C-alpha positions in Angstrom: 0.0 0.4 0.3 1.8 3.1 -1.0 0.6 6.0 1.5 0.0 9.9 -0.1 3.4 11.5 0.8 1.1 13.9 2.9 0.2 11.7 5.6 3.8 10.3 5.3 5.5 13.7 6.1 2.5 14.4 8.7 3.6 11.0 10.3 7.4 11.8 11.0 6.8 15.3 12.2 4.3 13.0 14.7 6.8 11.0 16.1 9.8 13.7 15.6 7.7 15.5 17.8 8.4 16.9 22.2 4.6 16.2 22.4 4.4 12.7 20.5 5.6 10.6 23.7 3.6 13.0 26.8 0.3 12.5 24.0 1.1 8.7 24.0 1.9 7.9 28.0 -1.3 10.5 28.9 -3.6 8.1 26.8 -2.1 4.9 28.4 -3.0 6.4 31.9 -6.6 7.6 30.8 -6.9 3.7 30.0 -5.4 2.1 33.0 -7.4 5.2 34.8 -10.9 3.8 33.7 -9.4 0.1 34.1 -8.4 0.8 38.0 -11.9 2.4 38.5 -13.6 -0.6 37.3 -12.3 -3.4 38.9 -12.3 -0.9 42.0 -15.1 -2.6 43.8 -15.4 -6.2 42.8 -15.8 -8.4 45.7 -12.1 -10.1 44.7 -10.4 -7.1 45.1 -12.5 -6.1 48.0 -10.7 -8.9 50.1 -7.6 -8.3 48.8 -7.8 -4.3 50.4 -9.0 -6.1 53.3 -5.4 -7.5 53.8 -3.9 -4.6 52.7 -5.8 -2.0 54.3 -2.4 -0.5 56.0 -1.3 1.1 53.3 -5.0 2.5 51.9 -7.1 5.5 52.4 -10.1 5.2 54.8 -11.6 8.9 54.9 -12.4 10.6 51.8 -11.4 14.5 53.5 -7.7 12.3 53.9 -8.3 10.7 49.5 -9.5 14.4 48.1 -6.5 15.8 50.0 -3.7 13.2 48.8 -4.8 13.4 45.5 -5.5 17.4 45.1 -1.8 17.6 46.6 -0.6 15.3 43.8 -2.0 16.8 40.8 -1.0 20.4 42.4 2.7 19.0 42.6 3.4 17.2 39.4 1.6 19.9 37.7 4.4 22.5 39.5 7.1 19.8 38.2 5.6 19.5 34.9 5.9 23.3 34.6 9.5 23.5 35.7 10.6 20.4 33.8 9.0 21.9 30.8 10.6 25.5 31.2 13.6 23.5 31.8 13.1 22.2 27.8 13.2 25.7 26.2 15.9 26.8 27.9 18.1 23.8 27.1 17.2 24.0 23.5 17.0 28.3 23.6 20.6 27.8 25.3 21.6 24.6 22.8 20.8 26.6 19.7 22.7 30.1 21.0 25.5 28.3 21.8 26.1 25.1 19.8 24.2 25.4 16.9 20.5 24.8 15.7 20.9 22.2 14.0 21.4 20.4 17.3 17.6 21.0 18.7 15.4 18.2 16.8 18.5 16.2 18.4 17.1 17.2 21.9 13.7 17.9 20.8 13.3 13.9 20.1 15.9 12.5 23.3 12.8 9.3 24.9 14.2 10.0 28.2 12.9 13.8 28.3 9.6 13.2 26.8 9.3 9.9 28.8 9.7 11.8 31.9 7.5 14.4 30.9 4.4 11.9 29.4 4.7 10.5 32.7 4.4 13.8 34.7 0.9 14.3 32.5 -0.2 11.0 32.8 0.3 11.1 36.5 -2.3 14.2 36.8 -4.7 12.7 34.3 -4.3 9.6 36.7 -4.7 11.3 39.6 -8.2 14.4 38.5 -9.9 10.8 37.1 -9.6 9.1 40.9 -10.7 12.9 43.0 -14.1 12.7 40.8 -14.6 9.1 41.3 -14.7 9.8 45.2 -18.9 9.8 45.4 -21.3 9.6 48.2 -23.8 7.2 47.8 -28.0 6.8 48.5 -26.9 5.3 51.8 -25.0 8.2 53.4 -21.8 6.2 52.5 -18.7 7.1 50.5 -17.3 5.4 47.4 -13.5 6.0 48.1 -11.4 4.5 44.9 -8.5 3.6 48.1 -6.8 1.4 45.4 -6.5 4.0 42.3 -5.6 6.0 45.7 -2.6 3.7 46.4 -1.7 4.1 42.7 -1.8 7.8 42.6 0.8 7.9 45.5 3.2 5.6 43.4 3.1 7.8 41.0 3.5 10.7 42.1 6.9 8.8 44.8 7.7 8.0 41.2 7.6 11.1 39.8 10.2 12.7 42.2 12.7 10.0 41.1 11.8 10.7 37.6 12.2 14.1 38.8 15.9 14.3 40.5 16.9 12.1 36.6 15.7 15.3 34.5 18.2 17.6 36.0 20.5 15.2 36.1 20.2 14.4 32.4 18.8 17.6 31.4 21.8 19.6 33.1 24.0 16.8 30.8 22.5 17.2 27.6 23.7 21.0 27.4 27.3 20.0 28.0 29.6 20.3 24.5 31.7 17.2 25.4 28.3 15.0 25.6 26.7 17.0 22.9 29.6 15.5 20.3 30.0 12.6 21.6 26.6 11.4 21.4 26.8 13.2 17.5 30.4 11.1 17.2 28.9 8.0 18.4 25.7 7.9 16.4 26.9 9.6 12.8 30.1 6.8 13.3 27.2 3.9 14.0 25.6 5.0 10.4 28.7 4.7 8.1 29.6 1.8 9.7 25.9 0.2 8.6 26.2 1.5 5.3 30.2 -0.7 5.5 28.8 -3.4 7.0 25.5 -3.8 3.8 28.1 -2.9 1.3 30.5 -5.7 2.4 27.3 -8.0 2.8 26.3 -7.3 -0.7 29.5 -6.7 -3.1 29.3 -5.2 -6.5 32.5 -5.0 -9.5 31.4 -2.9 -11.8 27.4 -0.1 -12.1 26.2 0.6 -15.0 26.8 3.3 -17.4 24.1 5.0 -15.8 23.9 8.7 -18.5 21.9 6.1 -21.1 19.3 6.2 -18.8 15.8 7.7 -18.8 15.0 11.2 -16.2 12.2 11.3 -14.6 11.6 14.8 -13.1 10.7 15.8 -9.5 7.2 16.8 -9.0 8.1 18.6 -5.5 10.1 20.9 -4.5 12.1 20.9 -1.2 15.3 19.3 0.5 15.8 15.5 -0.3 15.9 13.8 2.7 15.4 10.2 2.3 13.2 7.3 0.6 11.3 4.2 1.5 13.6 1.7 0.2 11.6 -1.9 0.9 8.3 -0.4 -0.1 10.6 1.0 -3.5 12.7 -1.6 -4.2 9.3 -3.9 -3.7 7.7 -1.3 -6.6 11.0 -1.8 -8.5 11.1 -5.5 -8.0 7.5 -5.8 -9.5 7.8 -3.9 -12.2 10.8 -5.2 -13.6 12.9 -2.1 -13.5 15.7 -0.1 -11.2 16.3 3.4 -10.6 19.4 5.9 -9.8 19.1 9.1 -7.6 20.8 11.1 -9.3 21.0 14.1 -6.4 22.7 13.7 -2.8 21.0 13.2 -0.1 19.9 16.7 1.6 20.7 18.6 -1.1 17.0 20.6 -3.0 15.7 20.0 -5.7 13.0 22.0 -7.2 9.6 21.0 -9.2 11.5 19.6 -12.9 15.0 18.7 -11.7 15.4 15.4 -13.4 16.5 13.6 -9.9 15.9 10.1 -10.9 17.1 7.3 -13.7 15.8 4.7 -14.5 16.7 1.8 -17.0 13.5 2.1 -18.8 11.8 4.7 -20.1 8.6 5.2 -17.8 7.7 8.4 -18.8 4.0 7.3 -20.4 2.7 5.3 -17.6 2.0 8.4 -15.4 0.7 5.9 -12.6 3.7 4.2 -11.6 5.6 7.7 -11.8 3.6 8.7 -9.0 3.9 5.7 -6.8 7.9 6.0 -7.3 7.7 9.5 -6.4 5.3 9.4 -3.6 8.2 6.6 -1.9 10.9 9.8 -1.4 10.9 12.5 1.6 11.4 15.8 1.6 11.2 17.6 4.5 13.4 20.9 6.2 15.1 19.3 9.8 17.9 16.8 9.5 18.5 14.2 11.6 21.6 12.0 12.2 19.2 8.3 11.2 18.7 9.9 8.0 22.4 10.3 7.0 25.9 10.6 9.1 26.2 13.8 6.5 24.3 15.1 8.5 26.2 14.2 11.5 29.1 15.8 10.4 27.4 18.8 9.2 26.6 19.7 12.7 30.1 18.7 14.7 31.6 21.2 11.6 29.2 24.0 12.8 29.5 23.5 16.8 33.0 24.0 15.6 32.3 27.0 13.9 30.2 28.4 16.5 33.2 27.7 19.3 35.1 30.4 17.1 32.8 33.1 17.3 34.3 35.5 19.5 30.8 35.6 22.0 32.0 32.3 22.9 35.7 31.9 22.3 36.3 27.8 22.7 39.3 26.8 20.7 39.6 23.9 22.2 36.1 22.3 21.5 36.7 23.1 18.3 40.1 21.0 18.1 37.8 18.3 19.8 35.5 18.5 16.6 38.2 18.8 14.1 39.4 15.3 15.8 36.2 13.9 15.5 35.5 15.1 12.1 39.0 13.6 11.0 37.9 10.2 12.7 34.8 10.4 10.7 36.1 11.0 7.6 39.0 8.0 7.9 35.8 6.0 8.1 34.1 7.2 5.4 37.1 6.5 3.0 35.6 3.0 3.8 32.5 3.5 1.7 31.3 3.3 -1.5 30.9 6.8 -3.6 27.8 4.9 -4.6 25.7 3.0 -2.6 22.9 0.1 -3.7 20.2 -1.6 -2.6 19.3 -4.9 -3.1 15.9 -6.5 -2.6 15.7 -9.5 0.1 18.0 -12.4 -1.6 17.8 -10.5 -5.0 21.3 -11.2 -6.7 22.1 -7.4 -8.2 20.7 -4.2 -7.0 17.2 -2.2 -7.6 18.7 0.8 -6.4 21.6 3.1 -6.9 22.0 6.7 -4.9 25.0 8.9 -4.5 26.9 8.7 -1.2 28.1 12.9 -0.7 31.7 12.7 -2.3 35.1 12.6 0.5 35.7 15.9 -1.7 32.7 18.1 -0.7 32.5 16.6 2.9 35.9 18.0 3.1 34.6 21.1 1.4 31.4 21.9 3.0 32.6 20.4 6.8 36.1 22.6 6.6 35.6 25.9 4.6 33.3 27.6 7.2 35.6 26.2 10.0 38.8 27.3 7.7 37.1 31.3 7.4 36.6 31.3 10.5 39.6 30.0 12.0 41.7 31.7 9.6 43.4 33.5 12.2 44.3 31.7 14.8 47.2 29.3 14.5 46.0 26.8 17.1 43.1 26.0 15.6 44.3 25.8 12.0 48.3 24.1 13.2 45.7 21.4 14.1 43.2 21.2 11.0 46.8 20.6 9.1 47.2 17.8 12.1 43.9 16.0 11.6 44.8 16.1 7.2 47.7 14.7 8.1 46.1 11.7 10.6 43.9 11.0 7.6 46.8 10.8 4.2 47.5 7.7 6.8 44.7 6.7 6.1 44.1 7.6 2.5 47.6 7.4 1.4 47.3 4.5 -1.0 43.5 6.4 -2.2 44.7 8.5 -4.9 41.4 10.4 -5.4 41.2 11.3 -1.6 45.5 12.2 -1.1 44.4 14.1 -4.2 41.9 16.2 -2.7 43.4 16.1 0.4 46.3 17.9 -1.2 44.7 20.3 -2.7 42.7 21.3 0.2 45.9 21.6 1.8 47.2 23.8 -0.4 43.8 26.5 -0.1 44.5 25.9 4.4 48.7 27.5 3.6 47.3 29.9 1.1 44.7 31.4 4.2 48.0 30.8 6.7 49.9 32.8 4.5 47.7 35.9 4.3 46.8 35.8 8.3 49.3 34.5 10.5 52.4 36.1 10.7 54.0 35.3 13.7 57.2 33.8 13.2 56.8 31.1 16.1 53.3 30.7 15.4 54.7 29.4 11.4 57.2 27.4 12.7 55.4 25.2 14.3 52.8 25.4 11.4 55.9 24.6 9.6 57.1 21.4 11.7 53.9 20.3 11.1 54.0 20.7 7.2 57.5 18.8 7.2 55.5 15.7 9.0 53.8 15.3 6.3 56.4 14.8 4.0 56.5 11.4 5.7 53.3 10.3 4.3 53.8 11.7 0.6 57.5 13.2 -0.2 56.8 14.8 -3.2 53.5 16.6 -2.0 54.1 17.3 0.9 57.8 18.9 0.0 55.2 21.5 -2.6 53.2 22.2 0.8 56.3 23.0 2.4 58.0 25.4 -0.3 54.9 26.7 -0.6 54.2 27.7 2.7 58.0 28.6 2.7 57.6 31.2 -0.2 55.5 33.5 1.9 58.2 33.6 5.5 
């Protein structure tokens, strides 16, 4: 079944909303409160209550006081916790990068805590309105429900302590960077494993394939792979996605190519295009490139005059170098099979190594070109990547082309003799990896000394 694009986009927005799990848990607590009331006065439950009467309330006034206090207190905790979330998001956007905000919003632990708060409030209120006076003059007290409400209140206190601890860690730049690094590295490793499990020797000549124009404008963020591959297998066709993930496309742009001309089959083209995802936010789970971008932007933000934290910039640079080394293990064109098929049905671009260098280091190079400490560490990061990429001609050439740009910036903006000597020493270590190109780099630098 092919769901309309609007439905899938709405579903994605819903599950990535800060209110998704709180809303879900609120419904669960509402159902549990109705269930509790429905079994509260059954004979078997009455016998159970008589055995545990020491922990049950037997006064309507006490029950109202306990439930009112619990509801009011948890409302205060909820307001404070939501306020803390907003402060953290604002601080993360200002001091780290606006792109890390979606990841913080969708953190499930925080959403579950907030959902438990809301659910406990709803449960307490349902119990409160079910303290009823009978015709005989007696009062029905949902004693078991009051006990559950009290337990939920105590759990909320424990969650509050956890929430304060977690939210204070969430804003620490080291924790944010480590989280981004781990998630990005996992995404790269997953692609590497898939390519090793399903190796391919050669690729078709995509230039001879037939173009399919986009009917949507926006940022291409992904594709429902299994759904699309099932359709391709059914129609016995293959598809190549010409644009890279995260790039902006406009209506009429030929962002797909097919090995058969299906332009006249409007219904099939519509089904194929419905499998593609367009939205604005950047989630690392969609593509590792977004993780690299977020780490790079944190480094750039750290170099701004208002923050001035070169240590964070250097740590970000080291993480980028490790991730780029991992990226070298992936082929530039990726592919997807359908289950046990021997030939790929869907081909798509990976962002090239050269583009990743440009996209992630250019903003940092421009903002840090006056800082000898950071520029020296960028050169060191490139040296470390060269150790891995030295036998990859394309990657090595990309690295040295970019190093030439770095040297030109250093020559223009760093004049202190001591700083230039440190940079010279770092450039000399590169000659140990690639003597010819390394010496050319040193000569280019020393011409301006």
